[in-house]
C-alpha positions in Angstrom: -0.8 -7.8 -6.7 -3.7 -10.1 -6.8 -2.1 -13.4 -6.8 -0.9 -15.0 -10.1 -4.0 -16.5 -11.9 -6.7 -16.1 -9.3 -7.7 -19.7 -10.0 -6.8 -22.8 -7.9 -3.2 -23.6 -8.5 -4.0 -27.2 -9.5 -5.1 -26.3 -13.0 -5.8 -29.8 -14.1 -8.1 -30.6 -11.3 -10.0 -27.3 -11.8 -10.3 -28.0 -15.5 -11.8 -31.4 -14.8 -14.2 -30.2 -12.1 -17.9 -30.1 -12.8 -18.3 -27.0 -10.7 -15.3 -25.3 -12.1 -17.5 -22.2 -13.1 -19.9 -22.1 -10.2 -17.9 -22.7 -7.0 -16.0 -19.7 -5.8 -13.4 -21.8 -4.0 -11.8 -22.5 -7.4 -11.1 -18.8 -7.5 -9.4 -18.4 -4.1 -5.9 -18.9 -5.2 -4.3 -18.2 -1.9 -6.9 -19.6 0.4 -6.8 -22.7 2.6 -8.2 -25.1 0.0 -5.3 -24.3 -2.3 -2.6 -24.4 0.5 -1.6 -28.0 0.1 -0.9 -27.6 -3.6 1.1 -24.4 -2.9 3.0 -26.1 0.0 4.3 -28.8 -2.4 5.8 -26.3 -4.9 9.4 -24.9 -5.1 9.6 -21.3 -3.6 9.9 -19.7 -7.1 6.7 -21.5 -8.2 4.6 -20.0 -5.4 1.7 -17.9 -6.8 3.2 -14.8 -5.2 6.6 -15.4 -6.6 5.1 -16.0 -10.1 2.9 -13.0 -9.9 5.9 -10.6 -9.0 7.9 -12.1 -11.8 5.2 -11.5 -14.3 4.7 -7.9 -13.2 8.5 -7.4 -13.4 8.7 -9.0 -16.9 5.8 -7.2 -18.6 5.5 -4.0 -16.6 9.1 -3.4 -15.2 7.8 -2.8 -11.8 7.7 -4.5 -8.4 4.3 -4.6 -6.5 4.1 -3.1 -3.0 0.8 -4.6 -1.9 -0.8 -7.9 -1.8 -4.6 -8.2 -2.2 -5.6 -11.9 -1.8 -8.4 -13.1 -4.2 -11.7 -13.3 -2.1 -9.8 -12.0 0.9 -8.8 -15.6 1.6 -5.2 -16.4 2.7 -3.2 -18.5 5.3 -0.4 -17.5 7.6 2.0 -19.3 5.1 1.0 -16.9 2.4 1.6 -13.9 4.6 5.0 -15.3 5.5 5.8 -15.7 1.9 4.7 -12.2 1.2 7.2 -11.0 3.8 10.0 -13.1 2.3 9.2 -11.4 -1.1 9.5 -8.0 0.4 5.9 -6.9 0.0 5.0 -3.9 2.2 1.1 -3.9 2.6 -1.7 -6.3 2.5 -5.0 -4.8 1.6 -8.3 -6.3 2.8 -11.2 -4.7 4.4 -8.5 -3.6 6.8 -4.8 -2.7 6.1 -1.8 -4.5 7.2 1.5 -2.5 7.3 4.9 -4.1 7.3 7.0 -3.6 10.4 10.3 -5.4 10.1 9.6 -9.2 9.7 5.9 -9.0 10.4 2.6 -7.4 9.3 0.7 -5.2 11.8 -3.0 -4.9 11.1 -4.8 -1.5 11.4 -8.5 -2.0 11.9 -8.9 1.8 11.7 -7.9 1.9 8.0 -11.0 0.5 6.3 -11.8 -0.2 2.6 -15.3 0.6 1.6 -16.4 0.3 -2.0 -15.6 3.3 -4.1 -19.2 4.1 -4.7 -19.9 4.3 -0.9 -18.5 7.7 0.0 -19.3 8.9 3.6 -17.6 11.5 5.7 -17.8 9.1 8.7 -14.9 7.0 7.1 -12.6 9.9 7.9 -13.4 10.0 11.7 -10.2 8.2 12.6 -8.0 10.7 10.8 -6.3 8.0 8.8 -6.4 7.0 5.1 -9.4 5.4 3.6 -9.0 2.8 0.9 -11.7 3.0 -1.9 -11.6 -0.3 -3.7 -13.2 -1.3 -7.0 -12.8 -3.9 -9.8 -11.9 -3.5 -13.3 -15.4 -4.6 -14.5 -16.8 -1.5 -12.8 -15.0 0.5 -15.4 -16.0 -1.7 -18.2 -19.6 -1.7 -17.2 -19.9 1.9 -16.1 -17.2 3.7 -18.1 -14.6 6.1 -16.7 -17.3 8.5 -15.9 -18.3 6.2 -13.0 -14.8 6.6 -11.5 -14.9 10.3 -11.9 -18.3 10.6 -10.2 -17.1 8.4 -7.3 -13.9 10.6 -6.7 -16.0 13.8 -6.9 -18.4 12.3 -4.3 -15.6 11.5 -2.0 -14.3 14.9 -2.3 -17.8 16.2 -1.2 -17.4 14.1 2.0 -14.0 15.5 3.0 -11.3 13.7 0.8 -8.4 16.1 0.0 -5.7 13.8 -1.4 -5.8 10.7 -3.7 -2.8 8.4 -3.6 -2.2 4.7 -4.3 -0.9 1.8 -2.2 2.6 2.3 -3.7 2.8 5.9 -2.7 1.6 5.0 0.9 4.0 2.2 1.2 7.0 4.3 0.1 6.0 7.0 2.6 5.7 4.6 5.5 9.1 3.1 4.6 10.7 6.4 5.6 11.6 6.4 9.2 11.6 10.0 10.6 13.1 11.6 13.8 13.7 15.2 14.5 15.8 16.9 17.1 16.8 20.5 18.0 20.5 21.3 18.3 21.9 24.8 19.0 18.4 26.3 17.9 18.4 24.4 14.6 16.0 21.6 13.6 17.7 18.4 12.4 15.6 15.8 10.6 16.9 12.3 10.2 15.4 10.1 7.5 16.2 6.4 7.1 14.7 4.3 4.3 13.6 0.7 5.1 13.3 -1.3 1.9 13.8 -0.3 -1.6 10.6 1.6 -2.7 11.3 4.9 -4.4 9.0 7.9 -3.4 6.3 8.3 -6.1 6.3 12.1 -5.5 8.0 14.3 -2.8 6.9 13.3 0.6 5.4 16.2 2.6 6.6 16.3 6.3 5.1 18.4 9.0 7.4 19.7 11.9 6.4 21.8 14.8 9.4 23.7 16.1 9.5 24.9 19.8 11.0 28.2 19.0 11.1 30.6 16.0 10.0 29.1 12.7 13.0 28.4 10.6 13.4 29.1 6.8 15.2 25.8 6.3 15.5 22.5 8.2 18.7 20.6 8.2 18.2 16.9 7.1 20.2 13.7 7.1 18.7 11.5 4.5 20.3 7.9 4.6 23.4 9.6 5.8 23.3 12.2 2.9 23.2 15.7 4.1 20.5 18.1 2.7 18.8 21.4 3.6 15.0 21.4 3.1 13.2 24.7 2.5 10.2 25.4 4.5 7.3 25.7 2.1 4.6 26.7 4.2 3.5 27.3 7.8 0.1 26.4 9.2 -0.8 26.9 12.9 2.8 26.8 13.9 3.6 23.7 11.8 6.3 23.8 9.1 5.7 22.1 5.9 8.9 20.6 4.0 9.2 18.2 1.2 11.5 15.3 0.9 12.4 13.8 -2.6 14.7 11.0 -3.4 16.8 12.9 -5.7 
């Protein structure tokens, strides 16, 4: 989600301003210059609340991630994002929700999509490739295809979106060994459904099992080991 209108929330003042098409500050909807206007509004008229309501109305979906226009925000905006159950904040770095706070990871970076480089993967963490809709308008879909192919050439092996990442991070995992069997405990924090089955890697201390017992939000399940690489078992968790 990118705010509500991307324009200063005082629409009348913006429309009357001589520099309304030149000054970038009119297009920082969640930045400090707009904070006084936002603070005087009811909670359901906050740009984030309006943006979420619009996405729910027109697309029947709830956003997982906030990307503030121009990467400008205030602490009050982040607090409102937490209250509205957003899970991630995307900027040049990535903020991940942990309970009632956002924790920033400076090792999850967001280079532009047309800047592939193997060095981005040095941390062993996800890399966010960002771009804008006008990139596709000006350069056509082939530009997007060329960028993804170039990232593959630099070491990318999977392509997911923010929602899939947020849903995966909302699963809290613990594993224990009892009577020679592995038991995986999964608890879901929040209400995001998995976009696709979540791949979980488990390294047993003894013989490799064919199945791993699992407790998923107190529902009992048995997960089939789908592959073994270097002594690590690969199982998949689905919501259904």
